[in-house]
Predicted model as a PDB file, atoms N, CA, C, CB and O in Angstrom, pLDDT in the B-factor column:
MODEL        1                                                                  
ATOM      1  N   MET A   1      80.262  26.315-179.693  1.00 91.00           N  
ATOM      2  CA  MET A   1      78.839  26.455-179.503  1.00 91.00           C  
ATOM      3  C   MET A   1      78.602  27.725-178.683  1.00 91.00           C  
ATOM      4  CB  MET A   1      78.231  25.194-178.805  1.00 91.00           C  
ATOM      5  O   MET A   1      79.244  27.948-177.657  1.00 91.00           O  
ATOM      6  N   ILE A   2      77.672  28.544-179.156  1.00 94.00           N  
ATOM      7  CA  ILE A   2      77.382  29.815-178.501  1.00 94.00           C  
ATOM      8  C   ILE A   2      75.984  29.747-177.897  1.00 94.00           C  
ATOM      9  CB  ILE A   2      77.499  31.005-179.502  1.00 94.00           C  
ATOM     10  O   ILE A   2      75.031  29.331-178.554  1.00 94.00           O  
ATOM     11  N   ARG A   3      75.875  30.161-176.639  1.00 96.00           N  
ATOM     12  CA  ARG A   3      74.576  30.204-175.965  1.00 96.00           C  
ATOM     13  C   ARG A   3      74.346  31.601-175.401  1.00 96.00           C  
ATOM     14  CB  ARG A   3      74.498  29.137-174.835  1.00 96.00           C  
ATOM     15  O   ARG A   3      75.279  32.266-174.951  1.00 96.00           O  
ATOM     16  N   LYS A   4      73.091  32.034-175.433  1.00 97.00           N  
ATOM     17  CA  LYS A   4      72.736  33.326-174.857  1.00 97.00           C  
ATOM     18  C   LYS A   4      72.404  33.125-173.382  1.00 97.00           C  
ATOM     19  CB  LYS A   4      71.536  33.974-175.618  1.00 97.00           C  
ATOM     20  O   LYS A   4      71.641  32.226-173.027  1.00 97.00           O  
ATOM     21  N   LEU A   5      72.980  33.968-172.524  1.00 96.00           N  
ATOM     22  CA  LEU A   5      72.755  33.882-171.084  1.00 96.00           C  
ATOM     23  C   LEU A   5      71.568  34.744-170.678  1.00 96.00           C  
ATOM     24  CB  LEU A   5      74.014  34.311-170.313  1.00 96.00           C  
ATOM     25  O   LEU A   5      71.076  35.552-171.466  1.00 96.00           O  
ATOM     26  N   LYS A   6      71.118  34.568-169.457  1.00 97.00           N  
ATOM     27  CA  LYS A   6      69.961  35.325-168.959  1.00 97.00           C  
ATOM     28  C   LYS A   6      70.223  36.823-168.914  1.00 97.00           C  
ATOM     29  CB  LYS A   6      69.578  34.840-167.576  1.00 97.00           C  
ATOM     30  O   LYS A   6      69.301  37.619-169.087  1.00 97.00           O  
ATOM     31  N   ASP A   7      71.476  37.214-168.684  1.00 97.00           N  
ATOM     32  CA  ASP A   7      71.792  38.641-168.595  1.00 97.00           C  
ATOM     33  C   ASP A   7      71.998  39.291-169.966  1.00 97.00           C  
ATOM     34  CB  ASP A   7      73.034  38.836-167.751  1.00 97.00           C  
ATOM     35  O   ASP A   7      72.349  40.468-170.044  1.00 97.00           O  
ATOM     36  N   GLY A   8      71.782  38.534-171.044  1.00 96.00           N  
ATOM     37  CA  GLY A   8      71.871  39.084-172.386  1.00 96.00           C  
ATOM     38  C   GLY A   8      73.228  38.916-173.046  1.00 96.00           C  
ATOM     39  O   GLY A   8      73.394  39.262-174.215  1.00 96.00           O  
ATOM     40  N   LYS A   9      74.198  38.389-172.314  1.00 97.00           N  
ATOM     41  CA  LYS A   9      75.522  38.163-172.892  1.00 97.00           C  
ATOM     42  C   LYS A   9      75.556  36.794-173.565  1.00 97.00           C  
ATOM     43  CB  LYS A   9      76.628  38.267-171.806  1.00 97.00           C  
ATOM     44  O   LYS A   9      74.628  35.996-173.437  1.00 97.00           O  
ATOM     45  N   TYR A  10      76.642  36.545-174.280  1.00 97.00           N  
ATOM     46  CA  TYR A  10      76.795  35.286-175.009  1.00 97.00           C  
ATOM     47  C   TYR A  10      78.026  34.560-174.505  1.00 97.00           C  
ATOM     48  CB  TYR A  10      76.894  35.531-176.535  1.00 97.00           C  
ATOM     49  O   TYR A  10      79.063  35.179-174.267  1.00 97.00           O  
ATOM     50  N   ARG A  11      77.916  33.245-174.341  1.00 96.00           N  
ATOM     51  CA  ARG A  11      79.037  32.454-173.852  1.00 96.00           C  
ATOM     52  C   ARG A  11      79.408  31.404-174.901  1.00 96.00           C  
ATOM     53  CB  ARG A  11      78.691  31.782-172.493  1.00 96.00           C  
ATOM     54  O   ARG A  11      78.550  30.749-175.494  1.00 96.00           O  
ATOM     55  N   LEU A  12      80.706  31.274-175.100  1.00 95.00           N  
ATOM     56  CA  LEU A  12      81.242  30.306-176.044  1.00 95.00           C  
ATOM     57  C   LEU A  12      81.685  29.062-175.277  1.00 95.00           C  
ATOM     58  CB  LEU A  12      82.422  30.911-176.856  1.00 95.00           C  
ATOM     59  O   LEU A  12      82.442  29.155-174.311  1.00 95.00           O  
ATOM     60  N   TYR A  13      81.208  27.907-175.715  1.00 94.00           N  
ATOM     61  CA  TYR A  13      81.562  26.621-175.106  1.00 94.00           C  
ATOM     62  C   TYR A  13      82.298  25.768-176.125  1.00 94.00           C  
ATOM     63  CB  TYR A  13      80.299  25.881-174.585  1.00 94.00           C  
ATOM     64  O   TYR A  13      82.123  25.940-177.331  1.00 94.00           O  
ATOM     65  N   SER A  14      83.121  24.848-175.639  1.00 91.00           N  
ATOM     66  CA  SER A  14      83.797  23.924-176.536  1.00 91.00           C  
ATOM     67  C   SER A  14      82.774  22.985-177.169  1.00 91.00           C  
ATOM     68  CB  SER A  14      84.885  23.124-175.783  1.00 91.00           C  
ATOM     69  O   SER A  14      81.693  22.765-176.623  1.00 91.00           O  
ATOM     70  N   ARG A  15      83.127  22.444-178.310  1.00 88.00           N  
ATOM     71  CA  ARG A  15      82.201  21.549-179.008  1.00 88.00           C  
ATOM     72  C   ARG A  15      82.098  20.185-178.331  1.00 88.00           C  
ATOM     73  CB  ARG A  15      82.639  21.371-180.454  1.00 88.00           C  
ATOM     74  O   ARG A  15      81.028  19.579-178.274  1.00 88.00           O  
ATOM     75  N   LYS A  16      83.240  19.715-177.819  1.00 89.00           N  
ATOM     76  CA  LYS A  16      83.265  18.384-177.200  1.00 89.00           C  
ATOM     77  C   LYS A  16      83.063  18.486-175.692  1.00 89.00           C  
ATOM     78  CB  LYS A  16      84.596  17.668-177.509  1.00 89.00           C  
ATOM     79  O   LYS A  16      83.495  19.450-175.060  1.00 89.00           O  
ATOM     80  N   LYS A  17      82.410  17.494-175.131  1.00 91.00           N  
ATOM     81  CA  LYS A  17      82.219  17.446-173.682  1.00 91.00           C  
ATOM     82  C   LYS A  17      83.450  16.847-173.019  1.00 91.00           C  
ATOM     83  CB  LYS A  17      80.958  16.629-173.318  1.00 91.00           C  
ATOM     84  O   LYS A  17      84.141  16.015-173.605  1.00 91.00           O  
ATOM     85  N   ASP A  18      83.717  17.281-171.787  1.00 88.00           N  
ATOM     86  CA  ASP A  18      84.812  16.742-170.995  1.00 88.00           C  
ATOM     87  C   ASP A  18      84.431  15.336-170.550  1.00 88.00           C  
ATOM     88  CB  ASP A  18      85.131  17.657-169.769  1.00 88.00           C  
ATOM     89  O   ASP A  18      83.315  15.109-170.083  1.00 88.00           O  
ATOM     90  N   GLY A  19      85.345  14.407-170.694  1.00 90.00           N  
ATOM     91  CA  GLY A  19      85.059  13.016-170.348  1.00 90.00           C  
ATOM     92  C   GLY A  19      84.773  12.810-168.873  1.00 90.00           C  
ATOM     93  O   GLY A  19      83.929  11.987-168.517  1.00 90.00           O  
ATOM     94  N   LYS A  20      85.465  13.548-168.003  1.00 92.00           N  
ATOM     95  CA  LYS A  20      85.285  13.377-166.563  1.00 92.00           C  
ATOM     96  C   LYS A  20      83.978  13.988-166.072  1.00 92.00           C  
ATOM     97  CB  LYS A  20      86.451  13.994-165.817  1.00 92.00           C  
ATOM     98  O   LYS A  20      83.200  13.335-165.377  1.00 92.00           O  
ATOM     99  N   THR A  21      83.742  15.245-166.438  1.00 93.00           N  
ATOM    100  CA  THR A  21      82.596  15.963-165.878  1.00 93.00           C  
ATOM    101  C   THR A  21      81.341  15.852-166.725  1.00 93.00           C  
ATOM    102  CB  THR A  21      82.943  17.407-165.701  1.00 93.00           C  
ATOM    103  O   THR A  21      80.232  16.006-166.215  1.00 93.00           O  
ATOM    104  N   GLY A  22      81.507  15.584-168.025  1.00 93.00           N  
ATOM    105  CA  GLY A  22      80.354  15.529-168.911  1.00 93.00           C  
ATOM    106  C   GLY A  22      79.856  16.903-169.321  1.00 93.00           C  
ATOM    107  O   GLY A  22      78.791  17.028-169.925  1.00 93.00           O  
ATOM    108  N   LYS A  23      80.630  17.943-168.993  1.00 93.00           N  
ATOM    109  CA  LYS A  23      80.239  19.314-169.321  1.00 93.00           C  
ATOM    110  C   LYS A  23      81.166  19.873-170.396  1.00 93.00           C  
ATOM    111  CB  LYS A  23      80.267  20.213-168.060  1.00 93.00           C  
ATOM    112  O   LYS A  23      82.243  19.336-170.654  1.00 93.00           O  
ATOM    113  N   ARG A  24      80.723  20.955-171.009  1.00 93.00           N  
ATOM    114  CA  ARG A  24      81.539  21.621-172.017  1.00 93.00           C  
ATOM    115  C   ARG A  24      82.388  22.709-171.361  1.00 93.00           C  
ATOM    116  CB  ARG A  24      80.651  22.221-173.132  1.00 93.00           C  
ATOM    117  O   ARG A  24      81.949  23.374-170.423  1.00 93.00           O  
ATOM    118  N   ARG A  25      83.606  22.880-171.866  1.00 91.00           N  
ATOM    119  CA  ARG A  25      84.512  23.876-171.310  1.00 91.00           C  
ATOM    120  C   ARG A  25      84.118  25.269-171.792  1.00 91.00           C  
ATOM    121  CB  ARG A  25      85.970  23.563-171.698  1.00 91.00           C  
ATOM    122  O   ARG A  25      83.779  25.450-172.961  1.00 91.00           O  
ATOM    123  N   ARG A  26      84.161  26.245-170.900  1.00 92.00           N  
ATOM    124  CA  ARG A  26      83.847  27.627-171.259  1.00 92.00           C  
ATOM    125  C   ARG A  26      85.045  28.253-171.951  1.00 92.00           C  
ATOM    126  CB  ARG A  26      83.447  28.451-170.010  1.00 92.00           C  
ATOM    127  O   ARG A  26      86.175  28.134-171.477  1.00 92.00           O  
ATOM    128  N   LEU A  27      84.796  28.922-173.076  1.00 93.00           N  
ATOM    129  CA  LEU A  27      85.872  29.551-173.827  1.00 93.00           C  
ATOM    130  C   LEU A  27      85.751  31.066-173.857  1.00 93.00           C  
ATOM    131  CB  LEU A  27      85.897  29.018-175.232  1.00 93.00           C  
ATOM    132  O   LEU A  27      86.465  31.729-174.610  1.00 93.00           O  
ATOM    133  N   GLY A  28      84.856  31.621-173.046  1.00 94.00           N  
ATOM    134  CA  GLY A  28      84.758  33.072-172.965  1.00 94.00           C  
ATOM    135  C   GLY A  28      83.324  33.553-172.936  1.00 94.00           C  
ATOM    136  O   GLY A  28      82.419  32.860-173.402  1.00 94.00           O  
ATOM    137  N   THR A  29      83.114  34.750-172.386  1.00 96.00           N  
ATOM    138  CA  THR A  29      81.808  35.404-172.318  1.00 96.00           C  
ATOM    139  C   THR A  29      81.932  36.745-173.020  1.00 96.00           C  
ATOM    140  CB  THR A  29      81.319  35.579-170.832  1.00 96.00           C  
ATOM    141  O   THR A  29      82.893  37.481-172.798  1.00 96.00           O  
ATOM    142  N   PHE A  30      80.950  37.067-173.877  1.00 96.00           N  
ATOM    143  CA  PHE A  30      81.040  38.246-174.723  1.00 96.00           C  
ATOM    144  C   PHE A  30      79.742  39.035-174.683  1.00 96.00           C  
ATOM    145  CB  PHE A  30      81.376  37.850-176.159  1.00 96.00           C  
ATOM    146  O   PHE A  30      78.672  38.479-174.432  1.00 96.00           O  
ATOM    147  N   ASP A  31      79.845  40.345-174.933  1.00 97.00           N  
ATOM    148  CA  ASP A  31      78.677  41.222-174.915  1.00 97.00           C  
ATOM    149  C   ASP A  31      77.796  41.038-176.143  1.00 97.00           C  
ATOM    150  CB  ASP A  31      79.116  42.664-174.817  1.00 97.00           C  
ATOM    151  O   ASP A  31      76.576  41.177-176.053  1.00 97.00           O  
ATOM    152  N   THR A  32      78.400  40.727-177.292  1.00 96.00           N  
ATOM    153  CA  THR A  32      77.628  40.579-178.524  1.00 96.00           C  
ATOM    154  C   THR A  32      77.870  39.208-179.142  1.00 96.00           C  
ATOM    155  CB  THR A  32      77.992  41.688-179.528  1.00 96.00           C  
ATOM    156  O   THR A  32      78.898  38.572-178.910  1.00 96.00           O  
ATOM    157  N   ARG A  33      76.911  38.777-179.918  1.00 96.00           N  
ATOM    158  CA  ARG A  33      77.051  37.495-180.614  1.00 96.00           C  
ATOM    159  C   ARG A  33      78.163  37.571-181.662  1.00 96.00           C  
ATOM    160  CB  ARG A  33      75.715  37.091-181.279  1.00 96.00           C  
ATOM    161  O   ARG A  33      78.878  36.594-181.886  1.00 96.00           O  
ATOM    162  N   ASP A  34      78.304  38.734-182.301  1.00 97.00           N  
ATOM    163  CA  ASP A  34      79.368  38.911-183.289  1.00 97.00           C  
ATOM    164  C   ASP A  34      80.743  38.696-182.669  1.00 97.00           C  
ATOM    165  CB  ASP A  34      79.289  40.303-183.911  1.00 97.00           C  
ATOM    166  O   ASP A  34      81.607  38.056-183.268  1.00 97.00           O  
ATOM    167  N   ALA A  35      80.942  39.230-181.474  1.00 96.00           N  
ATOM    168  CA  ALA A  35      82.225  39.062-180.786  1.00 96.00           C  
ATOM    169  C   ALA A  35      82.464  37.593-180.445  1.00 96.00           C  
ATOM    170  CB  ALA A  35      82.269  39.921-179.505  1.00 96.00           C  
ATOM    171  O   ALA A  35      83.589  37.104-180.551  1.00 96.00           O  
ATOM    172  N   ALA A  36      81.416  36.895-180.037  1.00 95.00           N  
ATOM    173  CA  ALA A  36      81.542  35.471-179.711  1.00 95.00           C  
ATOM    174  C   ALA A  36      81.868  34.665-180.956  1.00 95.00           C  
ATOM    175  CB  ALA A  36      80.251  34.944-179.062  1.00 95.00           C  
ATOM    176  O   ALA A  36      82.686  33.747-180.905  1.00 95.00           O  
ATOM    177  N   GLU A  37      81.232  35.003-182.083  1.00 95.00           N  
ATOM    178  CA  GLU A  37      81.503  34.285-183.331  1.00 95.00           C  
ATOM    179  C   GLU A  37      82.925  34.545-183.816  1.00 95.00           C  
ATOM    180  CB  GLU A  37      80.496  34.694-184.415  1.00 95.00           C  
ATOM    181  O   GLU A  37      83.580  33.644-184.340  1.00 95.00           O  
ATOM    182  N   LYS A  38      83.400  35.767-183.642  1.00 95.00           N  
ATOM    183  CA  LYS A  38      84.775  36.100-184.031  1.00 95.00           C  
ATOM    184  C   LYS A  38      85.766  35.278-183.214  1.00 95.00           C  
ATOM    185  CB  LYS A  38      85.048  37.612-183.842  1.00 95.00           C  
ATOM    186  O   LYS A  38      86.720  34.723-183.760  1.00 95.00           O  
ATOM    187  N   HIS A  39      85.539  35.202-181.916  1.00 94.00           N  
ATOM    188  CA  HIS A  39      86.446  34.429-181.061  1.00 94.00           C  
ATOM    189  C   HIS A  39      86.365  32.941-181.398  1.00 94.00           C  
ATOM    190  CB  HIS A  39      86.111  34.656-179.569  1.00 94.00           C  
ATOM    191  O   HIS A  39      87.379  32.244-181.346  1.00 94.00           O  
ATOM    192  N   GLU A  40      85.188  32.449-181.739  1.00 93.00           N  
ATOM    193  CA  GLU A  40      85.034  31.047-182.123  1.00 93.00           C  
ATOM    194  C   GLU A  40      85.888  30.732-183.350  1.00 93.00           C  
ATOM    195  CB  GLU A  40      83.553  30.722-182.403  1.00 93.00           C  
ATOM    196  O   GLU A  40      86.527  29.682-183.411  1.00 93.00           O  
ATOM    197  N   ARG A  41      85.898  31.637-184.322  1.00 92.00           N  
ATOM    198  CA  ARG A  41      86.727  31.437-185.519  1.00 92.00           C  
ATOM    199  C   ARG A  41      88.207  31.432-185.144  1.00 92.00           C  
ATOM    200  CB  ARG A  41      86.445  32.539-186.570  1.00 92.00           C  
ATOM    201  O   ARG A  41      88.976  30.629-185.674  1.00 92.00           O  
ATOM    202  N   GLU A  42      88.614  32.326-184.230  1.00 91.00           N  
ATOM    203  CA  GLU A  42      90.007  32.364-183.789  1.00 91.00           C  
ATOM    204  C   GLU A  42      90.406  31.059-183.114  1.00 91.00           C  
ATOM    205  CB  GLU A  42      90.233  33.536-182.836  1.00 91.00           C  
ATOM    206  O   GLU A  42      91.497  30.541-183.352  1.00 91.00           O  
ATOM    207  N   VAL A  43      89.525  30.531-182.275  1.00 89.00           N  
ATOM    208  CA  VAL A  43      89.811  29.279-181.569  1.00 89.00           C  
ATOM    209  C   VAL A  43      89.941  28.133-182.562  1.00 89.00           C  
ATOM    210  CB  VAL A  43      88.706  28.967-180.535  1.00 89.00           C  
ATOM    211  O   VAL A  43      90.844  27.305-182.437  1.00 89.00           O  
ATOM    212  N   GLN A  44      89.050  28.075-183.547  1.00 86.00           N  
ATOM    213  CA  GLN A  44      89.105  27.012-184.554  1.00 86.00           C  
ATOM    214  C   GLN A  44      90.386  27.109-185.369  1.00 86.00           C  
ATOM    215  CB  GLN A  44      87.881  27.081-185.483  1.00 86.00           C  
ATOM    216  O   GLN A  44      90.996  26.089-185.690  1.00 86.00           O  
ATOM    217  N   TYR A  45      90.801  28.332-185.707  1.00 86.00           N  
ATOM    218  CA  TYR A  45      92.030  28.531-186.462  1.00 86.00           C  
ATOM    219  C   TYR A  45      93.239  28.045-185.669  1.00 86.00           C  
ATOM    220  CB  TYR A  45      92.195  30.006-186.833  1.00 86.00           C  
ATOM    221  O   TYR A  45      94.093  27.335-186.201  1.00 86.00           O  
ATOM    222  N   LEU A  46      93.310  28.431-184.395  1.00 83.00           N  
ATOM    223  CA  LEU A  46      94.447  28.052-183.568  1.00 83.00           C  
ATOM    224  C   LEU A  46      94.486  26.556-183.301  1.00 83.00           C  
ATOM    225  CB  LEU A  46      94.409  28.804-182.261  1.00 83.00           C  
ATOM    226  O   LEU A  46      95.568  25.974-183.218  1.00 83.00           O  
ATOM    227  N   SER A  47      93.334  25.928-183.165  1.00 76.00           N  
ATOM    228  CA  SER A  47      93.328  24.481-182.925  1.00 76.00           C  
ATOM    229  C   SER A  47      93.816  23.745-184.171  1.00 76.00           C  
ATOM    230  CB  SER A  47      91.908  23.994-182.529  1.00 76.00           C  
ATOM    231  O   SER A  47      94.402  22.669-184.052  1.00 76.00           O  
ATOM    232  N   GLY A  48      93.591  24.291-185.345  1.00 75.00           N  
ATOM    233  CA  GLY A  48      94.096  23.690-186.579  1.00 75.00           C  
ATOM    234  C   GLY A  48      95.593  23.818-186.693  1.00 75.00           C  
ATOM    235  O   GLY A  48      96.251  22.919-187.217  1.00 75.00           O  
ATOM    236  N   ILE A  49      96.153  24.929-186.208  1.00 72.00           N  
ATOM    237  CA  ILE A  49      97.599  25.141-186.256  1.00 72.00           C  
ATOM    238  C   ILE A  49      98.316  24.162-185.340  1.00 72.00           C  
ATOM    239  CB  ILE A  49      97.946  26.582-185.865  1.00 72.00           C  
ATOM    240  O   ILE A  49      99.399  23.687-185.680  1.00 72.00           O  
ATOM    241  N   GLU A  50      97.739  23.852-184.192  1.00 65.00           N  
ATOM    242  CA  GLU A  50      98.375  22.937-183.235  1.00 65.00           C  
ATOM    243  C   GLU A  50      98.647  21.579-183.860  1.00 65.00           C  
ATOM    244  CB  GLU A  50      97.500  22.767-181.995  1.00 65.00           C  
ATOM    245  O   GLU A  50      99.632  20.924-183.518  1.00 65.00           O  
ATOM    246  N   ASP A  51      97.782  21.151-184.773  1.00 65.00           N  
ATOM    247  CA  ASP A  51      97.970  19.847-185.411  1.00 65.00           C  
ATOM    248  C   ASP A  51      99.247  19.816-186.248  1.00 65.00           C  
ATOM    249  CB  ASP A  51      96.762  19.506-186.290  1.00 65.00           C  
ATOM    250  O   ASP A  51      99.872  18.764-186.385  1.00 65.00           O  
ATOM    251  N   TYR A  52      99.639  20.961-186.806  1.00 65.00           N  
ATOM    252  CA  TYR A  52     100.793  21.004-187.688  1.00 65.00           C  
ATOM    253  C   TYR A  52     102.098  21.333-186.980  1.00 65.00           C  
ATOM    254  CB  TYR A  52     100.558  21.998-188.760  1.00 65.00           C  
ATOM    255  O   TYR A  52     103.174  21.082-187.523  1.00 65.00           O  
ATOM    256  N   THR A  53     102.018  21.890-185.777  1.00 62.00           N  
ATOM    257  CA  THR A  53     103.242  22.291-185.081  1.00 62.00           C  
ATOM    258  C   THR A  53     103.869  21.168-184.279  1.00 62.00           C  
ATOM    259  CB  THR A  53     102.955  23.445-184.172  1.00 62.00           C  
ATOM    260  O   THR A  53     105.031  21.276-183.889  1.00 62.00           O  
ATOM    261  N   THR A  54     103.143  20.102-184.023  1.00 57.00           N  
ATOM    262  CA  THR A  54     103.706  19.012-183.220  1.00 57.00           C  
ATOM    263  C   THR A  54     104.254  17.910-184.067  1.00 57.00           C  
ATOM    264  CB  THR A  54     102.675  18.454-182.293  1.00 57.00           C  
ATOM    265  O   THR A  54     104.762  16.920-183.540  1.00 57.00           O  
TER     266      THR A  54                                                      
ENDMDL                                                                          
END                                                                             
């Protein structure tokens, strides 16, 4: 999930909330939305690989 911050940057958050805190984990802050979307795709790709390596 990508949100725009007050300073104009974009922050990537995890899709699922943390059970203890009830908040989403931060996965990075980016200058452009395109950069945030690119990193989101990378994270999704890597999380899919983890399922097959274990």
